[in-house]
N, C-alpha and C positions, 0 to 999 in steps of 0.2 A: 312713610319710609322710617326705618329704625334709626335711632341715634347711633353715632359712631361707636360709643362705648358698648351699647347693646349688640351692635353688629359684630364687633370684635369678640365679645363674649360668646355669641352664638357660633361664630366661626371657630373659636378655640374649642368649644364643646364638640363640634362636628369633627375636628381634626383628631381630638383625643379619642372619640368614639371609633373613628376609622382605624387608628393604630391599635386600640384595644381589641376590636373585632378581628383584625388580621392576626394579632398575637394569640388570641384565645382559640381561634379556629385552627391554628397550626401547632399549638402547644399540647403537651400530654394532658389527659383527662378532659380539659375544656374542649379540645378538638375531637373527642370521641365521636365516631359515626352514629352511635346510638343515642347521642344527646339531642333532644329535640331542638329545632332551629329557634323556636320562640324562647327557650331557656337560654340559648347562647346570646340571642339579641338582648334579652332583658338583663343578663349578667354583664354584658359589655356596656350597656347603657347605664346600669347602676354604678359600675366602677368608673365610667367616664364622668358621671356627675360628681363622684367622690374626689377624683384626682384633678379634674379640670381647674378647680380653684387653686390647687397647689402649683400647677405648672403653667398657668395662664400667662405669667410674666415672660416665659421662655418661648411662647408660641409666635408672638408677633401680631401685626395688624392684618386685617382682611386684604387679600391680594387685589390690586387695582384692575385686573382684567381676567378674562376667562382662562387664558393660557397659563397664567401664574397660579390660578386656582386649581387647575387640573394637575399641574406639576406638584403642588402642595399635597394633593390627595395621593398621587403616586408615591411621593416620599413617605407618607404615613403608612401606606400599604406595605411598601418595601421594608420599612423599619419594623413594623409589627410582625411580618412574616419572618424576618431575620431572627427576632427574639424568640418566637415560638418554635421555629424549625431547629434552631441550635439546641434548644432544650428537648425537642422531640427526638433528636439523634441519640440522646441518652437511652431512651426506650428501645431504639433499634439495636443497641448493643445486646440487650437481653434476647431479642428475637433472633439475631444472627447466631448467638451462642446456643440457643435452644435448637435451632435448625442443625447446627453441627452435631449436637448430642443425639438428636433423633436419627440422623443418618447413620451414626455409629452403633446405636443400640437396636436398630431395626424398626424404628417407628417413623421412618421418613415418608412412608406412603399414607400414614394416617394423618388426616388434616381436618381442621375445624375452622369455622369462621371466627375471626377476631372481631369482637364488637367495638373495640377502640379504634382499630385501623381500617376496618371494613374489608379486609383481605383474608384469604385462607392461609392459615399457618399450621405448622405441625403441633403435636400435642405438648411436647416439652417447651416448644417455642411460645405457645399460648400461655403455659404456666409461668414461664420466665417473664413474659410481658406483663401479666397481671401482677406478679410479685414486684417487678421493678416499678410499676405504677404505684403500688402501695408504699414502697420505700420512698418514692418521690414525694408522696403526700406526707409521710412521716417526717421528711426533712423540711416540711413547709414549702415544698416546691411551688404550690399554687401562689403562695405569698411572694416567692422569688420572681414569678412572672410579672406580678403587679409592680413589685419594686423595680424590676428592670425597665418597665415602661416609664415609671416616674423618673428614674435616673437617666434614661435616654433623653428626656426633655431637659433635665437640669444641666447635663453635660453638653449635649449637642442635639438640638431639636431637629436638625436636618442631616441627611446623608449627602456626602459630596464625592466627587471622583477620587479624591485623595484617600477615601476610606476603602476603595475597591482593592488596592494593593494589600492592605492589612487584612481585609476580609478573605481575599483569595489565598494568601499565605496561611492565614489562621485556619481556614476551613480544611485545606489540604493536610495541615499538621494535625488538626482535630480528627479527621477521618482516619488517618494513619494510627493515631493513638487509640481510637475507638475500636478499630479492627484488632489491634493488639490486645485490648481489654477483652473483647469477645473470645479470642483464642485462649486467653488466660483463664477465663471462666470455664471454658469447655475442656481445658487441658487435662484435668484429672480423669474425666470419662474417656477422653481420647487415649490416655495412657493405659487404662484398664482394657479398652478395646484392643489395643495393640498386643498386650500381654495375652489376652484370650486367643487372638488370631494366631500368635506364635505357638501357644500351647496346642491348639487344634492342628496346626501344621505338623508338629512333632507327633501327635497322636495318629494322624492319618498316615504318616510314614511308618510308624510302628505297627499299626493295625489297619491295613488297607481296606478291609471289609467294613470299617467303621464309617458311619455317615456323619461328617463334621457339622453339617448344617443342622441336623436334628439336635445335636448337643450344644452347638455354638449359639444358636438363636436364644434359647432360654437362659443360657449362662450370661450372654451379653446383656439381655434385658434385666435380669435380676441384679447382677453386679453393677450395671449402668445406673439403675434406679437408686441403688444404695450409694453410689458415688455422687449422684446428683443431690441426694438428701444431705450427705456429709459436707458438700462443698457450697451449700447455700450462703454461708457468710461471705464467700468470694463475690457473689452477686451484689451484696450490700455494699461492700467496699468499692466495687467497680462502679455502681450507680452513684455513690457519693463522689468518687473521683471524676466521673464523667460530668456531673452537674457542676462541680467546681471548675473544670476546664471550660465548659460552655459559658458559664458566668464570666470567667476571665476574658474570653474572646469577645463577648458582648461589651464588656467594659472597655476593652482596647479599641474596638471599632468606633464606639461613640465618644471616646475620649478625645480631647483636643489639646 
């Protein structure tokens, strides 16, 4: 039988590994569907070994019974998923905005498989997701995931029922802000599309024999792509703002 200190150390390492695995599998980049499972496991294990010595004082002792041990595992999984999914929502802003743009410029039917999310998305949506992921990396977002895990142990190693109210209110507010951000990213292209539709309506009234679809589709595509290229800085600002809001909510949930 292991000595008590060794048993507590092993328990602490396992708890940190569980939280890291859940956070990485649900966070941007680390949770990509095309990332091999062994790479995810080895990454989680390496990070767990690195930070377990830092946070071991906040983990506590080994549970006295199986029920407490299972509850501790569920708490680690919930905490890790919360950290990863709140940051994953930032990438969803880009995908929603890209879907809006594709519907407006006529690319809504063209879809491709997203290797990060494992789901089919539209062309501009795919481009926006990949670009948002690169912006996330340029902001040291992968370091933010690890820092959030460490801070979650330093401030509050466990989630309680009192956190659910803060989490529910914060997530609803966060989703509302993220939907607004996605609309703001797509707004320039939406404006261009409305102007083109209005111009085509006037042209069809003046020249009934004119086929608006034949003129409108190329015009929407050309001007829409030009608007997308000119408004790329808006995606950078939206991603940075979204990451800041997600990190703020994570801090408020785990704060005591």
